[in-house]
C-alpha positions, 0 to 999 in steps of 0.5 A: 440408470441411477446416478452412481451407475452413470458415474461408474459408466462415465469413468469406465468409458473415459480414456482421460488420466486425470479427470477429477471426481468433482468434474464427473460428479458435476457432469452427472448432476447436470444431466440429472438436473436437466434431463431427469432420471430415467431411461432417456437420461441414462442414454444421454449419460452414456452418450456423454461418456462416449463423447468424452473420448472423441477428438471434437470435444477437446474444448469441453470443460472436462477436457480442459480440466484434465489437460491442466491436471495431467498435461497428457491425454494419451494414458488410460484412466483407472477403471475403478473408483478405488484407483481414482481415489488412490490417484487423487490422494497421491496427488493431494500428498504431492501438492504441498511439495510442488508449491514450495519455493526457495528461499523458504518463507517463515510460514512454510518453515513454521508449518513444516518444522514446528507443526508437522515436526519434519526434520531439517533434512526432510525439509531440504528434500521437500525443497529439492535442495542440491548440494554435495551432501545431505548434511550441507542441505540440512545445514542450509535449512537450519540456517534459515530456521535461525534467520527466521527466528524459529527455535530449534528442537532440543534433541535431548528434550525427552530426557530432561522431561523425565521426572522422579515420579516417572522413574518411580512408576517405571521401577514398579512396572519393571518389577511387575515383569514389563520389558524396557520397551514396554515401559518406554512406549512412545514417550521415550526410548528404552535406553532412557528407561535403562539409564534412569533405572540404572542410576537408581541402582536397580538390579536389572534382569540378565543380559539387559545391559549386554543388549544395550551395549550391543546397540553401540556399533564399535566396542569402547574400552576403558582408559588404561593409561597411567598419570603420565599418559593422562598428563600428555593427553591433557597437554594435547587437549590444550592444543589441537583436540576438540572434545565433546560428550556425544550421548554416552560416549566422549567424542574426540575430534581433530582436523589436520593437513599433516599425515603425522598428526593423523597417525598420532591421533590413531595411535593414541585412540585406536587402542580404545575405540574405532577411529573415523576419518573423512575429508573436508574443505579448509580455508587455508589449505583448501582441504584437510582430513578430520578424525574422530573417535567415540571413547569410553566414559573413562576419558571424561578428564578430556571434556574440560581443560584444567585451570592453570591452578590445577596444572600447578598441582602436577608433579615435575614428571607430569609437567614434562608429560604435559609439555610434551603433549602440548608441544606435539600439538602447538610446538615447532622445531626449525633452523635459524641463521646464527653466525654463519650457521643454521642452528635449531630452535624450538617454540610453543605458540598460543594465544592464551597468556596464562598458558604460555606463562605456565609453559615458561615456568615449566621450562624454567623448572627444568633449568632452561631459559625461555623467552616469551614474545608476542606478534600480530597474526596475519591470519589465524587457523580459520583464515581470519585476517588480523584476528588476534595476537599470538605468543611464543615461548622460545628456546634458542640456545643449542644446548638448551634445545637439545636438553629440552628435546632429550627430556620430552617424550614426544610422540608426534612422528614429524617432531620425533624425527626432527628431534632425533636429528638435532640430538644426533649432532654435536653443538661444536660440530666441524663445518663439514659435520654441520652442513651434513646435518643441515643437508639431512634436515632439508631432506627431512623437511622436503619429505614432510612437505611432500607428504603433507601435500599428498595428504591434502590432495588425497582429501581433495580427491575424496571430496571430488569423488563423492561429489561425482557419485552424488554422495 
């Protein structure tokens, strides 16, 4: 019996799961070395393979090797060499993962992220990180990359690598009849090729643009508002809106604990694109809702806040629309005690002195008399103590408050409801009329507070539900 046949015979006769190929080869080589090759050696080889499964040989090296690898002797080993090879290959692939220990070393992160070019999410899975969401685990890995001084890959790197010479070649290939996918190859995406060729003004073949647009999950419609709508949205942008470019879209985002603000966001942007809504944790309220929408390129005007100099070029009606948007984001209507009564006041609050000065100037243009004050914040919206000073532009005269609310096209449901209540009472109302107004105000305020609490609790329940089912 030759050595290869003896090797196969040993494997087929064994009941051990994880006897390594190296051990079997070592045993065969030892038999050939000690006994020679021939009939007698073959018999001894057969005997050795039979003895591998015998209980009295559990102390032999082959069994020690198998026990340390598999931890069990109860399973039957694969009886073909290709099965053994596949098993060993699978074990070899899993071996690096089993050696990873958290927190990660810089060497491991360099190997996984830089050399192997694994994503942060994939690395988190290799370390078996357990968090409420995959995004949290991914962020944890990114934090350690930054801490170890490992620079993150640029997701748009391939776009910036495109040169004019490359586009020249793409145009030639496209005119020869190649598809966008063929031109892109493995270097870039077909969308990148499409974008650069469109910039060149190349007339693309029929249906190409429609196919590219079909990649988008939701339709994005162009902005159709007038200059007053644009001024209102600009005011809202100065307040609560966060706006970034996201691929080919303009992404607007908002986080809030107030259902009325979420309703306003949806009413403004759902006519143009899909609005997503998801819960998140918040430092001050505990929980809140985040909303976002990916808008058409026609909303580019929201990407950057205009300078005060640019705002000063607005017409009077555009200034009023801007003040309405800013008030819906940063303004408040409330009652204060004055001469035994509770009269309404309105104010804008912000930390930017130039913006507040512009607001005060706009109110004076409307014939009003605002007052600008500054106070120290105890906590800012991120829960940071003593973070900064906050300014207020205040209107406190009853008639001026009514004139202000009458002039502004407010769209925030809470503030519009309060405005309607204030405009419905005479500033010279009798005692009974006044206290009837106060009673209606308190009922409205209680309803607003109740709706806000329910909104926050719905975010909490949504997060807890996701945690329970392991999303």
